[in-house]
C-alpha beads as a LAMMPS data file, in Angstrom:
LAMMPS data file: protein, C-alpha beads

114 atoms
113 bonds

1 atom types
1 bond types

-500.0 500.0 xlo xhi
-500.0 500.0 ylo yhi
-500.0 500.0 zlo zhi

Masses

1 110.0

Atoms # bond

1 1 1 12.477 271.584 -314.286
2 1 1 14.060 274.952 -315.963
3 1 1 16.614 273.005 -317.532
4 1 1 19.370 274.794 -316.056
5 1 1 21.949 274.068 -312.938
6 1 1 23.768 276.594 -310.879
7 1 1 26.718 273.791 -310.908
8 1 1 27.511 273.577 -314.571
9 1 1 30.122 276.008 -314.755
10 1 1 31.696 274.677 -311.657
11 1 1 31.497 270.678 -312.805
12 1 1 35.541 269.973 -314.567
13 1 1 36.455 269.962 -317.461
14 1 1 34.141 272.595 -318.714
15 1 1 35.913 275.630 -319.707
16 1 1 34.805 275.140 -322.932
17 1 1 30.969 274.937 -322.487
18 1 1 31.258 278.322 -320.761
19 1 1 29.641 280.248 -323.742
20 1 1 26.832 277.714 -323.676
21 1 1 26.042 278.530 -320.170
22 1 1 26.441 282.054 -321.083
23 1 1 24.137 281.583 -323.891
24 1 1 21.427 279.444 -322.053
25 1 1 21.436 281.894 -318.790
26 1 1 20.072 284.838 -320.780
27 1 1 17.405 282.551 -322.605
28 1 1 16.456 281.829 -319.116
29 1 1 16.628 285.386 -318.053
30 1 1 14.043 286.614 -320.559
31 1 1 10.899 288.409 -319.120
32 1 1 9.196 285.713 -320.825
33 1 1 10.264 283.521 -318.136
34 1 1 8.789 282.453 -314.953
35 1 1 10.500 285.109 -312.334
36 1 1 12.039 281.890 -310.512
37 1 1 13.637 280.268 -313.324
38 1 1 15.101 283.822 -314.099
39 1 1 16.332 283.820 -310.590
40 1 1 17.712 280.459 -311.234
41 1 1 19.648 281.591 -314.801
42 1 1 21.112 285.126 -312.864
43 1 1 22.488 282.814 -310.059
44 1 1 23.900 280.506 -312.544
45 1 1 25.340 282.641 -314.557
46 1 1 26.525 283.998 -311.311
47 1 1 28.361 280.981 -310.616
48 1 1 29.831 280.802 -314.552
49 1 1 31.823 284.525 -314.480
50 1 1 32.951 283.452 -310.888
51 1 1 34.480 279.984 -312.380
52 1 1 38.144 280.327 -312.046
53 1 1 38.123 279.280 -315.809
54 1 1 36.188 282.823 -316.578
55 1 1 37.448 284.531 -319.489
56 1 1 36.277 288.025 -320.061
57 1 1 37.061 288.433 -324.055
58 1 1 34.993 285.289 -324.392
59 1 1 31.816 286.830 -322.037
60 1 1 32.148 289.678 -324.767
61 1 1 29.516 288.380 -326.967
62 1 1 27.230 288.360 -323.223
63 1 1 27.549 291.242 -321.795
64 1 1 25.199 293.436 -322.484
65 1 1 22.019 291.177 -323.030
66 1 1 23.430 289.622 -319.299
67 1 1 22.934 293.370 -318.270
68 1 1 19.996 294.435 -319.762
69 1 1 17.719 291.238 -318.106
70 1 1 19.150 291.424 -315.255
71 1 1 18.326 294.856 -314.921
72 1 1 15.126 294.473 -316.050
73 1 1 15.244 291.393 -313.666
74 1 1 16.028 293.494 -310.468
75 1 1 12.854 296.065 -311.552
76 1 1 10.547 293.090 -311.017
77 1 1 11.470 291.412 -308.237
78 1 1 10.002 293.313 -304.439
79 1 1 11.746 291.388 -302.030
80 1 1 15.082 292.435 -300.950
81 1 1 16.887 288.889 -300.681
82 1 1 15.939 288.621 -304.562
83 1 1 17.366 292.186 -305.173
84 1 1 20.440 291.496 -303.603
85 1 1 21.129 287.905 -305.646
86 1 1 21.089 289.775 -309.089
87 1 1 23.511 293.164 -306.864
88 1 1 25.980 289.828 -306.044
89 1 1 25.855 288.736 -309.774
90 1 1 25.274 292.824 -311.734
91 1 1 29.060 292.163 -309.208
92 1 1 30.224 289.278 -310.382
93 1 1 30.321 290.717 -314.334
94 1 1 31.933 293.468 -313.253
95 1 1 34.748 292.152 -311.285
96 1 1 34.721 288.875 -313.887
97 1 1 35.433 290.842 -316.771
98 1 1 37.720 294.024 -315.335
99 1 1 38.546 296.185 -318.298
100 1 1 36.100 294.863 -320.523
101 1 1 33.357 296.438 -318.444
102 1 1 34.301 300.281 -320.045
103 1 1 34.407 298.529 -322.831
104 1 1 30.958 298.398 -322.780
105 1 1 30.200 302.091 -324.208
106 1 1 27.859 304.674 -321.556
107 1 1 25.307 304.926 -323.849
108 1 1 24.465 301.148 -323.861
109 1 1 24.212 301.214 -320.381
110 1 1 21.939 304.274 -320.207
111 1 1 19.888 303.161 -323.041
112 1 1 18.616 300.073 -320.739
113 1 1 18.394 302.016 -317.460
114 1 1 16.187 304.547 -318.756

Bonds

1 1 1 2
2 1 2 3
3 1 3 4
4 1 4 5
5 1 5 6
6 1 6 7
7 1 7 8
8 1 8 9
9 1 9 10
10 1 10 11
11 1 11 12
12 1 12 13
13 1 13 14
14 1 14 15
15 1 15 16
16 1 16 17
17 1 17 18
18 1 18 19
19 1 19 20
20 1 20 21
21 1 21 22
22 1 22 23
23 1 23 24
24 1 24 25
25 1 25 26
26 1 26 27
27 1 27 28
28 1 28 29
29 1 29 30
30 1 30 31
31 1 31 32
32 1 32 33
33 1 33 34
34 1 34 35
35 1 35 36
36 1 36 37
37 1 37 38
38 1 38 39
39 1 39 40
40 1 40 41
41 1 41 42
42 1 42 43
43 1 43 44
44 1 44 45
45 1 45 46
46 1 46 47
47 1 47 48
48 1 48 49
49 1 49 50
50 1 50 51
51 1 51 52
52 1 52 53
53 1 53 54
54 1 54 55
55 1 55 56
56 1 56 57
57 1 57 58
58 1 58 59
59 1 59 60
60 1 60 61
61 1 61 62
62 1 62 63
63 1 63 64
64 1 64 65
65 1 65 66
66 1 66 67
67 1 67 68
68 1 68 69
69 1 69 70
70 1 70 71
71 1 71 72
72 1 72 73
73 1 73 74
74 1 74 75
75 1 75 76
76 1 76 77
77 1 77 78
78 1 78 79
79 1 79 80
80 1 80 81
81 1 81 82
82 1 82 83
83 1 83 84
84 1 84 85
85 1 85 86
86 1 86 87
87 1 87 88
88 1 88 89
89 1 89 90
90 1 90 91
91 1 91 92
92 1 92 93
93 1 93 94
94 1 94 95
95 1 95 96
96 1 96 97
97 1 97 98
98 1 98 99
99 1 99 100
100 1 100 101
101 1 101 102
102 1 102 103
103 1 103 104
104 1 104 105
105 1 105 106
106 1 106 107
107 1 107 108
108 1 108 109
109 1 109 110
110 1 110 111
111 1 111 112
112 1 112 113
113 1 113 114
């Protein structure tokens, strides 16, 4: 068992647990983890940032590592369905963070894309 569950962020009263969920998801998206574990962590992260109780400011510290690991994961998968799932997570982060994404510096984006 990977120890992660895509339903965690959706439990009533769990908003205060969001930072822990972000940390765990980023930990499990590490390239040293199995690809299935990484995809499950990405799906869990999508649920957390799509939650009605999501606060973009609370995600600021996790934005860069999350996007970096998602990009690395995107580069490693070959199945179209997996690519779409990862892109959906990235879209959810962009939509959830709104103007906070613009504070993510351009050079940081280029650093992990290249």
